[in-house]
Backbone as a chain_set.jsonl record, in Angstrom:
{"seq": "LGDLGRDDEALVLERHIYARRVTMLGASHERTILSGMNVAISLSGLELWDEALPFARDRLLPVAIRSLGLDHNLTLKLNLIQAQALMTTPERTRDDLLEAETILHDVVQRRRRVFGSAHPETRRSEEFLSEILAR", "coords": {"N": [[-3.312, -4.516, -15.94], [-1.947, -4.75, -13.465], [-3.869, -5.965, -11.881], [-3.577, -8.516, -13.017], [-1.276, -9.483, -12.093], [0.899, -8.472, -13.241], [2.684, -6.31, -12.452], [5.139, -4.888, -12.815], [4.862, -4.319, -15.554], [2.621, -2.834, -15.627], [3.327, -0.547, -14.121], [5.34, 0.761, -15.947], [3.544, 1.507, -17.945], [1.877, 3.173, -16.501], [3.632, 5.169, -15.777], [4.18, 6.057, -18.337], [1.667, 7.149, -19.103], [1.32, 9.127, -17.27], [3.5, 10.909, -17.772], [2.821, 11.707, -20.338], [0.464, 12.916, -19.834], [1.372, 14.998, -18.26], [2.663, 16.629, -20.103], [0.51, 17.177, -22.109], [-1.613, 18.001, -20.671], [-0.697, 19.44, -18.46], [1.061, 19.703, -15.431], [-0.696, 20.234, -13.13], [-3.255, 19.473, -13.698], [-6.334, 17.845, -12.757], [-6.637, 15.237, -13.864], [-3.999, 14.484, -14.558], [-2.8, 14.579, -11.929], [-4.181, 12.484, -10.854], [-3.273, 10.271, -12.48], [-0.53, 10.322, -11.671], [-0.917, 9.67, -9.048], [-1.577, 7.028, -9.595], [0.812, 6.031, -10.374], [2.128, 6.425, -8.068], [0.793, 4.557, -6.314], [1.449, 2.078, -7.602], [4.123, 1.957, -7.324], [4.24, 1.781, -4.733], [3.001, -0.489, -4.322], [4.807, -2.364, -5.414], [6.697, -2.111, -3.445], [8.762, -0.141, -3.724], [9.773, 1.857, -2.149], [11.757, 3.938, -1.807], [11.354, 5.361, -3.987], [8.584, 5.669, -4.194], [7.789, 7.351, -1.98], [9.273, 10.014, -2.108], [8.213, 10.641, -4.669], [5.398, 10.937, -4.308], [5.323, 12.694, -2.037], [6.962, 14.871, -2.637], [6.669, 15.513, -5.246], [4.017, 15.092, -6.247], [2.207, 15.679, -4.171], [2.55, 18.6, -3.453], [1.531, 19.888, -5.769], [-1.019, 18.903, -5.975], [-2.289, 20.002, -3.661], [-2.05, 22.751, -4.19], [-3.406, 23.021, -6.531], [-5.821, 21.628, -6.341], [-6.514, 21.871, -3.532], [-6.705, 21.171, 0.056], [-8.521, 19.497, 0.88], [-9.613, 17.887, -1.062], [-10.39, 14.837, -2.602], [-8.32, 13.422, -3.985], [-6.018, 14.732, -2.982], [-6.196, 14.011, -0.338], [-6.004, 11.109, -0.748], [-3.28, 11.022, -1.716], [-2.012, 11.776, 0.521], [-2.537, 9.608, 2.229], [-1.109, 7.707, 0.78], [1.47, 8.69, 1.016], [1.689, 8.34, 3.992], [1.466, 5.665, 4.228], [3.673, 4.619, 2.916], [5.648, 5.802, 4.56], [5.085, 4.35, 6.886], [5.51, 1.593, 6.166], [7.894, 1.203, 4.958], [10.863, -0.816, 5.126], [13.22, 0.507, 6.431], [12.03, 2.441, 8.229], [11.719, 4.786, 10.665], [11.253, 5.797, 14.043], [10.581, 8.537, 14.035], [9.544, 8.601, 11.374], [7.232, 7.029, 11.708], [5.77, 8.577, 13.639], [5.452, 10.909, 11.901], [3.82, 9.841, 9.966], [1.55, 9.222, 11.616], [0.746, 11.787, 12.346], [0.049, 12.746, 9.751], [-2.112, 10.986, 9.111], [-3.888, 11.633, 11.188], [-4.75, 14.148, 10.453], [-5.785, 13.729, 7.869], [-7.923, 11.878, 8.526], [-9.389, 13.673, 10.033], [-10.11, 15.621, 8.149], [-11.383, 14.071, 6.302], [-13.648, 13.204, 7.761], [-15.004, 15.562, 8.104], [-15.556, 16.526, 5.523], [-16.46, 14.267, 4.094], [-17.895, 12.871, 5.808], [-18.372, 10.499, 8.807], [-19.326, 7.855, 8.167], [-18.449, 7.414, 5.549], [-16.791, 5.018, 3.351], [-14.05, 5.807, 2.616], [-13.243, 7.324, 4.637], [-13.55, 5.624, 6.744], [-11.483, 3.751, 6.004], [-9.31, 5.435, 6.275], [-9.398, 5.819, 9.07], [-8.799, 3.211, 9.861], [-6.097, 2.929, 9.051], [-4.929, 4.827, 10.656], [-5.503, 3.553, 13.037], [-3.845, 1.242, 12.872], [-1.227, 2.578, 12.907], [-1.346, 3.693, 15.573], [-1.283, 1.348, 17.016], [1.18, 0.554, 16.939]], "CA": [[-2.177, -5.298, -15.744], [-1.679, -4.949, -12.166], [-4.754, -7.106, -11.409], [-3.143, -9.753, -13.563], [0.042, -9.828, -11.452], [1.989, -7.957, -13.984], [2.9, -5.028, -11.779], [6.107, -4.077, -13.483], [4.466, -3.837, -16.791], [1.82, -1.782, -15.2], [4.173, 0.627, -13.762], [5.844, 1.255, -17.139], [2.445, 2.077, -18.634], [1.444, 4.201, -15.722], [4.63, 6.298, -15.9], [4.034, 6.659, -19.652], [0.562, 7.948, -19.153], [1.624, 10.393, -16.311], [4.342, 11.826, -18.607], [1.878, 12.256, -21.543], [-0.599, 13.97, -19.341], [2.135, 16.325, -17.841], [2.902, 17.132, -21.381], [-0.654, 17.553, -22.676], [-2.533, 18.823, -19.719], [0.025, 20.171, -17.408], [1.173, 18.975, -14.034], [-1.69, 20.559, -12.052], [-4.522, 19.013, -14.111], [-6.811, 16.751, -12.061], [-6.438, 13.814, -14.484], [-2.512, 14.283, -14.461], [-2.51, 14.212, -10.608], [-4.718, 11.186, -10.767], [-2.261, 9.393, -13.277], [0.585, 10.313, -10.953], [-1.239, 8.817, -8.006], [-1.574, 5.624, -9.9], [2.288, 5.682, -10.482], [2.641, 6.175, -6.761], [0.272, 3.321, -5.844], [2.157, 0.994, -8.228], [5.47, 2.059, -6.726], [4.138, 1.281, -3.235], [2.682, -2.076, -4.397], [6.099, -2.902, -5.764], [7.618, -1.832, -2.375], [9.746, 0.628, -4.143], [9.563, 2.889, -1.152], [12.579, 5.071, -2.005], [10.792, 6.124, -5.134], [7.21, 6.139, -3.895], [7.613, 8.413, -0.978], [9.438, 11.347, -2.676], [7.214, 11.048, -5.754], [4.078, 11.412, -3.712], [5.336, 13.727, -1.136], [7.637, 16.017, -3.145], [6.231, 15.797, -6.575], [2.511, 15.136, -6.523], [1.315, 16.418, -3.224], [2.483, 19.949, -3.461], [0.824, 20.274, -6.862], [-2.47, 18.735, -5.683], [-2.596, 21.022, -2.495], [-2.136, 24.068, -4.756], [-4.575, 22.845, -7.672], [-7.13, 20.831, -5.918], [-7.012, 22.038, -2.223], [-6.182, 20.196, 0.972], [-9.658, 18.591, 1.211], [-9.884, 17.244, -2.257], [-10.164, 13.381, -2.451], [-6.923, 13.039, -4.601], [-5.105, 15.247, -2.192], [-6.225, 13.064, 0.813], [-5.284, 9.927, -1.189], [-1.918, 11.07, -1.749], [-1.555, 11.847, 1.997], [-2.628, 8.187, 2.741], [0.0, 6.968, 0.072], [2.704, 9.122, 1.875], [1.648, 7.884, 5.238], [1.622, 4.191, 4.142], [5.159, 4.527, 2.54], [6.435, 6.046, 5.763], [4.952, 3.245, 7.92], [5.682, 0.364, 5.64], [9.23, 1.049, 4.537], [11.656, -1.414, 6.162], [14.031, 1.322, 6.94], [11.45, 3.372, 8.84], [12.295, 5.226, 12.086], [10.313, 6.36, 15.042], [10.133, 9.697, 13.409], [8.641, 8.258, 10.165], [5.803, 6.577, 12.43], [5.141, 9.903, 14.122], [4.985, 11.785, 10.797], [2.646, 9.194, 9.499], [0.446, 9.315, 12.57], [0.333, 13.219, 12.123], [-0.63, 12.974, 8.471], [-3.299, 10.262, 9.291], [-4.878, 12.366, 11.997], [-5.239, 15.184, 9.673], [-6.548, 13.021, 6.773], [-9.107, 11.542, 9.231], [-10.226, 14.842, 10.492], [-10.673, 16.235, 6.9], [-12.374, 13.163, 5.679], [-14.833, 13.427, 8.551], [-15.605, 16.988, 7.942], [-15.886, 16.571, 4.089], [-17.23, 13.021, 3.59], [-18.716, 12.104, 6.956], [-17.748, 9.453, 9.324], [-19.705, 6.605, 7.562], [-17.954, 7.091, 4.266], [-15.793, 4.179, 3.197], [-12.681, 6.388, 2.601], [-13.073, 7.861, 6.118], [-13.269, 4.399, 7.579], [-10.197, 3.183, 5.556], [-8.285, 6.318, 6.957], [-9.366, 5.491, 10.357], [-8.068, 1.999, 9.941], [-4.771, 3.096, 8.902], [-4.47, 5.559, 11.954], [-5.523, 2.581, 14.253], [-2.572, 0.502, 12.608], [-0.074, 3.42, 13.398], [-1.329, 3.863, 16.973], [-1.088, 0.047, 17.571], [2.574, 0.098, 16.821]], "C": [[-1.883, -5.635, -14.406], [-2.573, -5.988, -11.613], [-4.366, -8.407, -11.978], [-1.764, -10.251, -13.075], [1.167, -9.348, -12.292], [2.28, -6.443, -13.738], [4.034, -4.203, -12.389], [5.793, -3.48, -14.84], [3.455, -2.63, -16.636], [2.244, -0.444, -14.82], [4.672, 1.344, -15.046], [4.757, 2.052, -17.734], [1.867, 3.304, -17.833], [2.335, 5.509, -15.694], [4.466, 6.872, -17.154], [2.776, 7.569, -19.702], [0.659, 9.163, -18.342], [2.473, 11.253, -17.121], [3.63, 12.367, -19.689], [0.985, 13.206, -20.944], [0.001, 15.171, -18.768], [2.278, 17.135, -19.041], [1.58, 17.817, -21.901], [-1.459, 18.366, -21.818], [-1.904, 19.739, -18.772], [0.089, 19.345, -16.11], [-0.029, 19.104, -12.992], [-3.164, 20.18, -12.495], [-5.044, 17.903, -13.171], [-6.465, 15.281, -12.611], [-4.851, 13.542, -14.36], [-2.324, 13.856, -13.003], [-3.136, 12.853, -10.204], [-3.762, 10.032, -11.393], [-0.967, 9.216, -12.301], [0.389, 9.558, -9.637], [-1.237, 7.387, -8.251], [-0.159, 5.122, -9.907], [2.502, 5.48, -8.93], [2.101, 4.898, -6.006], [1.073, 2.054, -6.268], [3.559, 0.976, -7.609], [5.289, 1.346, -5.367], [3.825, -0.291, -3.315], [3.862, -2.75, -4.611], [7.089, -2.779, -4.69], [8.855, -1.091, -2.845], [9.602, 2.093, -3.4], [10.453, 4.133, -1.325], [12.182, 5.898, -3.1], [9.507, 6.573, -4.886], [7.012, 7.273, -2.942], [8.029, 9.703, -1.365], [8.65, 11.6, -3.753], [5.884, 11.59, -5.155], [4.289, 12.555, -2.869], [5.951, 14.979, -1.798], [7.146, 16.602, -4.515], [4.65, 16.033, -6.799], [1.742, 16.024, -5.348], [1.299, 18.116, -3.188], [1.457, 20.594, -4.617], [-0.762, 20.021, -6.649], [-3.021, 19.537, -4.716], [-2.926, 22.192, -3.338], [-3.311, 24.15, -5.749], [-5.83, 22.531, -7.181], [-7.585, 21.311, -4.437], [-6.781, 20.879, -1.318], [-7.363, 19.123, 1.266], [-10.199, 17.87, -0.044], [-9.571, 15.832, -1.965], [-8.853, 12.971, -2.842], [-5.958, 13.389, -3.635], [-5.009, 14.174, -0.878], [-5.7, 11.683, 0.54], [-3.84, 10.03, -1.199], [-1.212, 11.154, -0.317], [-1.377, 10.499, 2.547], [-1.412, 7.583, 2.069], [1.372, 7.311, 0.884], [2.794, 8.415, 3.197], [1.996, 6.335, 5.219], [3.092, 3.911, 3.741], [6.009, 4.86, 3.794], [6.326, 4.938, 6.807], [5.385, 1.962, 7.369], [7.083, 0.194, 5.257], [10.18, 0.27, 5.427], [12.725, -0.499, 6.974], [13.504, 2.472, 7.954], [11.926, 3.571, 10.206], [11.068, 5.639, 12.881], [9.643, 7.604, 14.449], [9.289, 9.53, 12.286], [7.322, 7.978, 10.744], [5.057, 7.773, 12.973], [4.63, 10.782, 13.117], [3.693, 11.104, 10.094], [1.299, 9.313, 10.354], [0.042, 10.891, 12.417], [-0.581, 13.386, 10.924], [-1.995, 12.3, 8.5], [-4.345, 11.188, 10.167], [-5.617, 13.504, 11.185], [-6.087, 14.76, 8.621], [-7.944, 12.555, 7.385], [-10.044, 12.687, 9.635], [-10.935, 15.509, 9.313], [-11.759, 15.361, 6.323], [-13.628, 13.231, 6.518], [-15.62, 14.449, 8.291], [-16.112, 16.945, 6.427], [-16.856, 15.502, 3.584], [-18.157, 12.55, 4.625], [-18.153, 10.913, 7.535], [-18.206, 8.068, 8.796], [-19.087, 6.406, 6.168], [-16.78, 6.159, 4.208], [-14.345, 4.574, 3.263], [-12.293, 6.799, 3.99], [-12.844, 6.599, 7.044], [-11.833, 3.75, 7.366], [-9.047, 4.124, 6.27], [-8.199, 6.073, 8.437], [-8.643, 4.128, 10.714], [-6.625, 2.06, 9.884], [-4.155, 3.855, 10.159], [-4.546, 4.424, 13.107], [-4.189, 1.713, 14.17], [-1.313, 1.262, 13.289], [-0.163, 3.52, 14.958], [-1.072, 2.459, 17.668], [0.474, -0.254, 17.696], [3.524, 0.844, 17.995]], "O": [[-1.564, -6.797, -14.156], [-2.086, -6.868, -10.903], [-4.816, -9.417, -11.438], [-1.203, -11.239, -13.548], [2.306, -9.77, -12.089], [2.156, -5.55, -14.576], [3.933, -2.98, -12.482], [6.277, -2.427, -15.253], [3.463, -1.641, -17.369], [1.656, 0.594, -15.123], [4.39, 2.536, -15.169], [4.985, 3.225, -18.033], [1.443, 4.303, -18.414], [1.885, 6.652, -15.609], [4.568, 8.095, -17.246], [2.831, 8.649, -20.29], [0.095, 10.189, -18.723], [2.133, 12.436, -17.159], [3.84, 13.545, -19.977], [0.751, 14.269, -21.519], [-0.613, 16.237, -18.725], [2.007, 18.334, -18.974], [1.617, 19.031, -22.104], [-1.969, 19.399, -22.253], [-2.506, 20.714, -18.322], [-0.719, 18.465, -15.813], [-0.286, 18.233, -12.162], [-4.139, 20.495, -11.813], [-4.238, 17.05, -12.798], [-6.09, 14.35, -11.898], [-4.477, 12.405, -14.071], [-1.713, 12.806, -12.805], [-2.637, 12.18, -9.303], [-3.559, 8.983, -10.781], [-0.435, 8.114, -12.163], [1.304, 8.904, -9.137], [-0.966, 6.575, -7.366], [0.111, 3.983, -9.523], [3.019, 4.433, -8.54], [2.805, 4.272, -5.213], [1.333, 1.141, -5.483], [4.085, -0.12, -7.418], [6.056, 0.475, -4.957], [4.286, -1.143, -2.557], [4.009, -3.796, -3.98], [8.22, -3.236, -4.855], [9.945, -1.411, -2.372], [9.378, 3.172, -3.949], [10.014, 5.249, -1.044], [12.602, 7.052, -3.193], [9.173, 7.702, -5.246], [6.105, 8.084, -3.127], [7.282, 10.628, -1.048], [8.308, 12.772, -3.911], [5.391, 12.642, -5.561], [3.447, 13.451, -2.936], [5.473, 16.08, -1.523], [7.184, 17.785, -4.853], [4.165, 16.984, -7.411], [0.875, 16.869, -5.571], [0.295, 18.79, -2.955], [0.742, 21.577, -4.422], [-1.618, 20.796, -7.076], [-4.211, 19.831, -4.825], [-4.061, 22.657, -3.234], [-4.063, 25.122, -5.817], [-6.846, 23.112, -7.564], [-8.762, 21.213, -4.088], [-6.667, 19.74, -1.77], [-7.137, 18.045, 1.817], [-11.27, 17.271, 0.052], [-8.644, 15.545, -1.207], [-8.232, 12.201, -2.11], [-5.082, 12.574, -3.347], [-3.966, 13.638, -0.505], [-5.043, 11.088, 1.394], [-3.182, 9.123, -0.689], [-0.096, 10.702, -0.064], [-0.382, 10.163, 3.191], [-0.662, 6.931, 2.795], [2.171, 6.471, 1.299], [3.866, 7.915, 3.536], [2.712, 5.828, 6.082], [3.667, 2.959, 4.27], [7.022, 4.198, 4.022], [7.285, 4.615, 7.508], [5.665, 1.129, 8.231], [7.511, -0.959, 5.218], [10.311, 0.728, 6.562], [13.028, -0.821, 8.123], [14.275, 3.296, 8.447], [12.468, 2.671, 10.847], [9.974, 5.792, 12.338], [8.423, 7.735, 14.361], [8.311, 10.269, 12.177], [6.338, 8.603, 10.348], [3.853, 7.929, 12.771], [3.568, 11.383, 13.28], [2.712, 11.754, 9.733], [0.186, 9.469, 9.853], [-1.169, 11.11, 12.375], [-1.666, 13.966, 10.949], [-2.965, 12.878, 8.01], [-5.497, 11.395, 9.785], [-6.825, 13.729, 11.251], [-7.126, 15.391, 8.429], [-8.993, 12.826, 6.8], [-11.271, 12.618, 9.567], [-12.1, 15.901, 9.383], [-12.841, 15.797, 5.929], [-14.691, 13.318, 5.904], [-16.843, 14.325, 8.236], [-17.231, 17.423, 6.242], [-17.819, 15.721, 2.85], [-19.139, 11.873, 4.32], [-17.426, 10.241, 6.804], [-17.442, 7.124, 8.999], [-19.193, 5.302, 5.634], [-15.806, 6.404, 4.92], [-13.507, 3.876, 3.833], [-11.156, 6.632, 4.433], [-12.035, 6.608, 7.972], [-11.141, 3.312, 8.285], [-8.029, 3.632, 6.756], [-7.117, 6.104, 9.023], [-7.986, 3.998, 11.747], [-5.943, 1.32, 10.594], [-3.053, 3.554, 10.617], [-3.71, 4.411, 14.011], [-3.519, 1.479, 15.176], [-0.535, 0.7, 14.06], [0.879, 3.436, 15.607], [-0.67, 2.444, 18.831], [0.935, -1.139, 18.417], [4.728, 0.595, 18.066]]}, "num_chains": 1, "name": "protein.A"}
């Protein structure tokens, strides 16, 4: 639905899928975390930063770190979502940009070590970091 420009409807369905997976599989299951990440991406895409940031940072990220580890691809993607929300929200502060920069430095370092510097996700993370450093 998101690809069809029906982002609001997609968010409703993604929230439903996430809630069902929490109930059926538990919050720490990889597929549940992936569903939660889809919710966070939709929230970000709709520029609902006040919801996207706490959902990614406070609800999903601690579970992903505990269940999957710091170097897992989903954990790293959740860190990117958190950094993106910090740097894109209209109410961002200098401290938000510094926090996003710190997160991205860590993500880039982990991606280089785990996936290699030529991996597309590593390059995407490096691009995000370059954006932050340019501000």
